[in-house]
C-alpha positions in Angstrom: -14.2 18.0 -57.8 -16.8 20.1 -58.6 -18.7 16.9 -60.0 -18.0 15.0 -56.9 -19.0 18.0 -54.8 -22.3 18.0 -56.4 -23.2 14.4 -55.6 -21.6 14.9 -52.0 -24.2 17.8 -51.2 -27.0 15.2 -51.6 -25.7 12.9 -49.1 -26.8 13.4 -45.3 -23.1 14.1 -43.3 -22.6 12.3 -40.3 -21.5 12.6 -36.8 -18.1 11.2 -36.1 -18.7 11.3 -32.3 -21.3 8.4 -32.9 -18.6 6.2 -33.3 -17.1 6.4 -30.2 -20.2 5.9 -28.2 -21.0 2.6 -30.6 -19.3 0.5 -27.9 -17.2 -1.2 -30.5 -13.2 -0.2 -31.2 -12.9 2.5 -33.6 -11.2 1.3 -37.1 -9.6 4.2 -38.5 -7.5 4.6 -41.8 -4.8 7.3 -40.7 -3.7 9.9 -43.0 -0.6 9.0 -45.1 1.1 10.9 -47.7 0.0 10.2 -51.2 -2.0 7.2 -50.3 -5.1 8.2 -48.4 -6.8 10.0 -51.5 -10.4 9.1 -52.5 -9.8 5.9 -54.4 -7.7 4.4 -51.3 -10.6 5.2 -49.1 -13.1 3.8 -51.2 -10.9 0.4 -50.9 -10.7 0.6 -47.3 -14.2 1.2 -46.3 -15.3 -1.8 -48.4 -13.1 -3.7 -45.6 -14.8 -2.2 -42.5 -13.3 1.0 -42.1 -15.1 3.1 -39.8 -13.5 6.7 -40.2 -11.0 7.6 -42.9 -8.6 10.8 -43.1 -7.6 12.9 -46.3 -3.8 13.4 -46.7 -2.3 16.5 -44.6 -3.3 19.5 -46.8 -1.8 22.9 -46.2 -4.6 25.5 -45.0 -3.3 28.2 -46.2 -2.5 26.9 -50.3 -6.0 25.4 -49.6 -7.8 28.9 -48.7 -5.8 31.1 -51.4 -5.9 28.6 -54.5 -9.2 26.9 -56.4 -6.5 24.9 -58.3 -5.1 23.4 -54.7 -8.4 22.7 -53.4 -9.3 20.7 -56.8 -5.6 19.1 -56.6 -5.9 18.2 -52.9 -9.4 17.3 -52.2 -12.0 15.0 -53.9 -14.9 13.3 -52.6 -18.2 11.6 -53.5 -21.6 10.0 -51.5 -20.0 7.2 -50.0 -16.8 8.8 -48.6 -18.3 9.4 -45.3 -17.4 9.7 -42.4 -14.5 12.0 -43.6 -12.1 14.0 -41.9 -9.7 16.3 -43.5 -6.5 17.2 -42.2 -5.1 20.3 -42.3 -1.4 21.7 -41.7 -1.7 25.6 -40.1 -0.4 27.5 -38.0 -2.7 31.1 -38.3 -6.1 30.3 -36.3 -8.0 32.4 -38.6 -6.2 30.6 -41.7 -7.7 27.6 -40.2 -11.5 28.5 -39.6 -11.1 29.6 -43.0 -10.5 26.2 -44.8 -12.7 24.5 -42.3 -15.5 26.9 -43.6 -15.3 25.9 -47.0 -14.8 22.2 -46.3 -17.7 22.1 -43.7 -20.2 21.3 -46.4 -18.6 18.3 -47.8 -16.7 16.5 -44.9 -17.7 15.4 -41.3 -14.8 16.8 -39.3 -11.0 18.7 -39.7 -8.0 17.6 -37.9 -5.2 19.6 -36.9 -1.8 18.2 -37.6 0.6 18.9 -34.5 2.5 15.5 -35.2 4.5 15.6 -38.8 7.8 15.3 -38.0 9.1 16.1 -41.1 12.1 18.8 -41.5 10.4 21.4 -43.8 7.0 21.3 -42.1 8.6 22.2 -38.9 10.7 24.5 -40.7 7.6 26.3 -41.7 5.8 25.9 -38.4 3.3 23.1 -39.0 3.3 19.6 -37.5 5.0 18.3 -34.9 6.4 21.8 -33.7 2.7 22.9 -32.9 3.0 20.5 -29.4 5.2 23.3 -27.8 2.8 25.8 -28.5 -0.2 24.6 -26.4 -1.8 28.0 -26.5 -1.6 28.4 -30.4 -3.1 24.9 -30.6 -5.8 26.1 -27.8 -6.6 29.2 -29.9 -7.0 27.5 -33.4 -9.3 25.0 -31.8 -11.3 27.6 -30.4 -11.7 29.7 -33.1 -13.0 26.7 -35.4 -15.5 26.2 -32.9 -17.1 29.8 -32.5 -17.2 29.9 -36.5 -18.6 26.7 -37.5 -22.4 26.4 -36.6 -22.8 22.9 -37.7 -22.9 21.0 -34.3 -22.1 17.4 -35.6 -18.8 19.0 -37.3 -16.0 17.7 -35.5 -12.7 19.4 -34.8 -9.8 17.0 -33.7 -6.1 17.3 -33.3 -3.1 14.4 -33.8 0.0 14.8 -31.7 3.3 13.1 -31.0 4.3 13.0 -27.2 7.1 15.0 -25.2 10.1 13.8 -23.3 8.3 15.2 -20.2 4.8 13.6 -20.7 3.3 16.3 -18.4 3.8 18.8 -21.2 2.0 16.6 -23.5 -1.0 15.9 -20.6 -0.9 20.0 -20.3 -1.6 20.6 -24.1 -4.2 17.6 -24.5 -5.8 19.4 -21.3 -6.1 22.6 -22.9 -7.0 21.6 -26.3 -10.2 19.7 -24.4 -11.0 23.0 -22.5 -11.2 24.9 -26.0 -13.5 22.2 -27.4 -11.6 19.4 -29.5 -13.7 16.6 -30.3 -10.9 14.0 -29.8 -7.1 13.7 -29.9 -5.3 11.1 -31.7 -1.9 10.5 -30.2 1.3 9.0 -32.3 3.5 7.2 -28.9 6.7 8.7 -30.1 8.5 11.7 -29.8 9.5 14.2 -32.5 13.0 12.6 -32.5 11.9 8.8 -32.7 11.0 7.5 -35.8 11.1 3.5 -35.9 11.7 3.3 -32.5 8.7 0.9 -30.2 5.9 3.0 -29.6 5.2 4.2 -26.0 1.9 2.8 -25.5 1.8 3.4 -21.8 2.0 7.0 -22.3 -1.0 7.3 -24.7 -2.7 5.0 -21.5 -1.8 7.7 -19.1 -3.0 10.4 -21.5 -6.0 8.6 -21.7 -6.9 8.7 -18.0 -6.2 12.2 -17.7 -8.8 13.2 -20.1 -12.6 12.9 -20.3 -12.5 13.2 -24.4 -12.1 10.1 -26.8 -8.2 9.3 -27.2 -7.2 7.7 -30.6 -4.1 5.7 -30.3 -2.0 5.8 -33.4 1.4 4.4 -34.2 2.7 0.5 -35.5 -0.8 -0.6 -35.9 -0.8 -2.6 -39.3 -3.4 -5.4 -38.5 -7.2 -5.6 -36.9 -5.2 -8.1 -34.1 -2.5 -5.2 -33.7 -5.5 -2.5 -33.2 -7.2 -5.2 -30.4 -4.0 -5.5 -28.8 -3.2 -1.7 -28.9 -7.0 -1.3 -27.3 -6.2 -3.4 -24.5 -3.0 -1.7 -23.9 -3.8 1.7 -23.8 -7.7 1.8 -23.0 -8.3 3.9 -25.9 -11.5 4.8 -27.0 -13.9 2.7 -28.8 -15.4 0.6 -26.3 -17.7 2.0 -23.7 -16.6 1.3 -20.1 -18.4 -0.1 -17.5 -17.5 0.3 -13.9 -14.2 -0.8 -12.4 -13.4 -3.3 -10.3 -12.6 -1.3 -7.3 -15.7 0.6 -7.6 -17.8 -2.1 -8.2 -15.9 -3.9 -5.4 -16.9 -0.8 -3.1 -20.5 -0.7 -4.1 -20.7 -4.6 -3.0 -19.3 -3.6 0.4 -21.5 -1.0 0.9 -24.4 -2.8 0.1 -22.8 -5.9 2.4 -22.8 -2.7 4.9 -26.3 -1.8 4.7 -27.6 -5.6 5.2 -25.2 -6.3 7.8 -26.4 -3.0 9.8 -30.3 -4.3 9.2 -30.0 -7.6 10.5 -28.0 -6.2 13.9 -30.8 -3.9 14.7 -33.7 -6.6 14.6 -35.8 -6.0 17.5 -36.4 -9.7 18.0 -32.7 -10.7 18.2 -31.4 -9.7 22.0 -28.1 -8.6 22.5 -27.4 -11.6 24.6 -27.9 -13.5 21.3 -25.9 -11.4 19.6 -23.1 -12.2 22.4 -23.6 -15.8 22.0 -22.9 -15.8 18.2 -20.0 -13.6 18.7 -18.7 -16.0 21.0 -18.6 -18.9 17.9 -15.2 -20.1 17.4 -14.9 -18.8 13.9 -15.8 -15.3 15.5 -13.2 -15.5 18.2 -10.6 -16.4 15.7 -11.4 -13.6 13.4 -11.5 -11.0 16.6 -8.1 -11.6 16.6 -7.5 -9.7 13.5 -10.3 -7.6 13.8 -8.7 -4.5 14.5 -6.2 -4.7 11.9 -8.6 -5.3 9.5 -10.8 -2.5 10.7 -7.9 -0.1 9.9 -6.7 -2.0 6.9 -10.0 -1.0 5.4 -10.5 2.3 7.0 -7.5 3.4 5.1 -8.3 2.0 1.6 -12.0 4.1 1.7 -10.0 7.1 2.6 -7.7 6.9 -0.4 -10.7 5.9 -2.6 -12.7 8.8 -1.1 -10.0 11.1 -1.8 -9.3 10.0 -5.5 -13.0 10.5 -5.9 -12.8 14.2 -4.7 -10.1 14.7 -7.1 -11.8 13.4 -9.9 -14.9 15.5 -9.0 -13.0 18.6 -8.7 -10.9 17.4 -12.2 -14.2 17.2 -14.0 -16.1 20.0 -11.9 -13.4 22.4 -13.3 -13.8 21.9 -16.8 -16.0 24.9 -18.1 -17.7 24.5 -21.2 -19.9 27.7 -22.4 -22.9 27.7 -24.3 -22.2 27.8 -27.9 -19.4 25.3 -27.2 -21.8 22.7 -25.8 -24.1 23.4 -28.6 -21.5 22.7 -31.1 -19.7 19.9 -29.2 -22.8 18.4 -27.5 -21.2 14.7 -27.4 -17.9 15.7 -25.9 -20.3 18.2 -23.3 -22.1 15.1 -22.6 -18.6 12.9 -22.3 -17.8 15.4 -19.8 -21.0 15.4 -17.7 -20.9 11.4 -17.9 -17.2 11.5 -16.4 -18.5 14.2 -13.7 -21.5 11.9 -12.7 -19.3 8.8 -12.5 -17.1 10.8 -9.8 -20.0 11.9 -8.2 -21.2 8.3 -8.1 -17.7 7.1 -6.9 -17.6 9.9 -4.3 -20.8 8.6 -2.7 -20.0 5.1 -2.8 -16.9 5.8 -1.1 -18.1 8.4 1.6 -21.2 6.1 2.7 -19.0 3.0 2.8 -16.5 4.8 4.8 -19.4 6.0 7.2 -21.4 3.0 7.7 -18.0 1.1 8.3 -17.8 3.4 11.3 -21.6 2.7 12.2 -20.9 -0.7 11.6 -18.2 -0.9 14.7 -19.8 1.1 16.9 -23.0 -0.8 16.7 -21.0 -4.1 17.4 -19.3 -2.6 20.4 -22.7 -0.8 21.9 -24.4 -4.5 21.4 -21.6 -6.1 23.3 -21.4 -3.3 26.1 -25.3 -3.8 26.2 -25.3 -7.6 26.2 -22.3 -7.3 29.3 -24.9 -4.7 31.0 -27.8 -7.3 30.4 -25.8 -10.2 32.0 -24.8 -8.5 34.9 -27.8 -7.4 35.6 -29.3 -11.1 35.3 -26.6 -11.9 37.8 -27.4 -9.5 40.4 -31.1 -10.1 39.9 -30.2 -13.9 40.7 -27.9 -13.2 43.7 -31.0 -11.0 45.3 -33.3 -13.6 44.9 -30.6 -16.3 46.8 -30.3 -13.7 49.5 -34.3 -13.4 49.7 -34.7 -17.3 50.1 -31.9 -17.2 52.8 -33.9 -14.7 55.0 -37.0 -16.3 54.6 -35.1 -19.8 55.8 -33.6 -17.6 58.5 -37.1 -16.1 59.5 -38.5 -19.7 59.4 -35.8 -20.6 61.9 -36.1 -17.9 64.1 -39.8 -18.5 64.3 -39.4 -22.2 65.3 -36.9 -20.9 68.2 -39.2 -18.8 69.4 -41.9 -21.7 69.8 -39.3 -23.7 71.9 -38.6 -20.6 74.0 -42.3 -20.3 74.7 -42.9 -23.8 75.9 -44.3 -25.4 72.8 -41.5 -27.9 72.5 -41.4 -31.5 74.2 -40.4 -32.1 78.1 -36.7 -32.7 77.3 -36.7 -29.1 75.8 -38.7 -27.6 78.8 -36.1 -29.0 81.2 -33.4 -27.6 79.4 -35.0 -24.5 79.1 -35.7 -24.4 83.0 -32.1 -25.2 84.0 -31.1 -22.1 81.9 -33.5 -20.2 83.4 -32.2 -21.1 86.6 -28.4 -20.1 85.8 -29.3 -16.9 84.3 -31.2 -16.1 87.4 -27.9 -16.6 89.6 -25.9 -14.9 87.3 -28.5 -11.7 87.5 -28.5 -11.6 91.5 -24.4 -12.0 91.3 -24.7 -8.9 88.9 -26.8 -6.9 91.2 -24.6 -7.4 94.4 -21.5 -6.2 92.2 -23.3 -3.3 91.1 -24.4 -2.7 94.5 -20.7 -2.7 95.5 -19.8 -0.5 92.9 -22.3 2.2 93.6 -21.2 2.3 96.9 -17.5 2.7 95.8 -18.7 5.2 93.4 -20.7 7.2 96.1 -17.6 7.4 98.3 -15.1 8.5 95.6 -17.6 11.1 94.9 -18.3 12.5 98.3 -14.2 12.8 98.6 -14.5 14.4 95.3 -16.6 16.9 96.5 -14.3 17.5 99.5 -11.2 18.2 97.4 -13.6 20.5 95.4 -14.2 22.4 98.7 -10.5 22.6 99.4 -9.4 23.7 95.8 -12.2 26.6 96.1 -10.7 27.4 100.0 -6.8 27.6 98.1 -8.1 29.9 95.5 -9.6 32.2 97.6 -6.4 32.5 99.7 -4.0 32.9 96.7 -6.4 35.9 95.2 -6.1 37.5 98.6 -2.2 37.1 98.3 -2.5 38.5 95.1 -4.3 41.6 95.9 -1.5 41.9 98.7 1.1 41.6 96.5 -0.1 44.1 94.3 -0.4 47.1 97.2 3.1 46.2 98.4 4.5 46.9 94.9 2.5 50.0 94.2 4.0 51.2 97.7 7.7 50.2 96.7 7.1 52.2 93.6 5.9 55.0 95.2 8.9 55.2 98.0 11.3 54.8 94.8 9.8 57.8 93.0 10.3 60.0 96.2 14.0 59.0 96.7 14.6 60.1 92.9 13.0 63.6 93.9 
């Protein structure tokens, strides 16, 4: 190991995180007992293997014994990038092993997936998936004590029967600053059962750091298939179809609103356009389509809010950010994308409401303008009719004043004679009526005088009656005495 170490010191160590940002599927040689030694790693690198692991090394023995170090670990200049896998159950022991290996390897991996009975009985391997706080503490200690920002700290795990526990473990490791997580898609009890690639996919969707799929991958074709099944890292993701559709919908809304607001197209013209048969058929489904799109946009908006809150809640201190800058950048990129999706869905929802309101206002304005035009036409017709009647009145007046022909004059004279006779008759009737009225008025005056006399007599009788009543009361009083 000593000679190999001298040669390794002269080489430039690499940053394994660069592989996950290369845009290609990362091909990794997994840690295999008694196989993943230097000779085997040298062989697989000749066949385009991107990243190699050592076999699992017990950290306590590696720290305590130089003989164990020479026996378990050898490397050379071309053996990079290289990850050394440790089995550990104490944070400080893992930190000591990481400090020893740091100058000669590109990172360490904590084995939390070995299902062998001896490992579990010693507190190593797969039993650690049930101790998320311990795993988190070990990752945090290594991060705080290794100053090399390119040195990766990863973990390899198996899944729980309850996948929520696995997601919780991964999220706690992410918060502690883990570089990536390798997920073997089987539980502790499973050996040769089918790998749960769907579980790996769910874990990937819940994380913002790279996730490496592991289990039953024996060929490059298998690696490609698993990559598509799990969406594990190794490929830079573009905007998903749903958000591409939302962005296109947003741009379409902006274009339609700009066209509707053009000043040289009147609302009446838009109403004529809306009356086309195609629009008339679409109008039947307009309300349903509007409500459906509103519901979809609200769902996408709430999902974007959830993503923003999720990635905003990941707090990385300054030291962790310096040590694991790639993971920090990855989290920030996830946060940026979630914020972008929030803006896309929010503005799409807002402009969809604005678009509906704009169409409604244009329709109402077009109706008002049509009503105003109809009233204006009615006023013009009434004005023309009035002018016509005034012209006819003038002609009648000319006819009455003698400007007509001879026949019209004779008919006018006859009419005047009849009118004079009727006036004389009415005067006689009026005179008779006035005589009758005068007579009736005289009779009313006589009756009025008679009634006044009766009133005076009545008042006189009333006074006499009161006097008699008083005398009668006095006489009764005297009798009583």
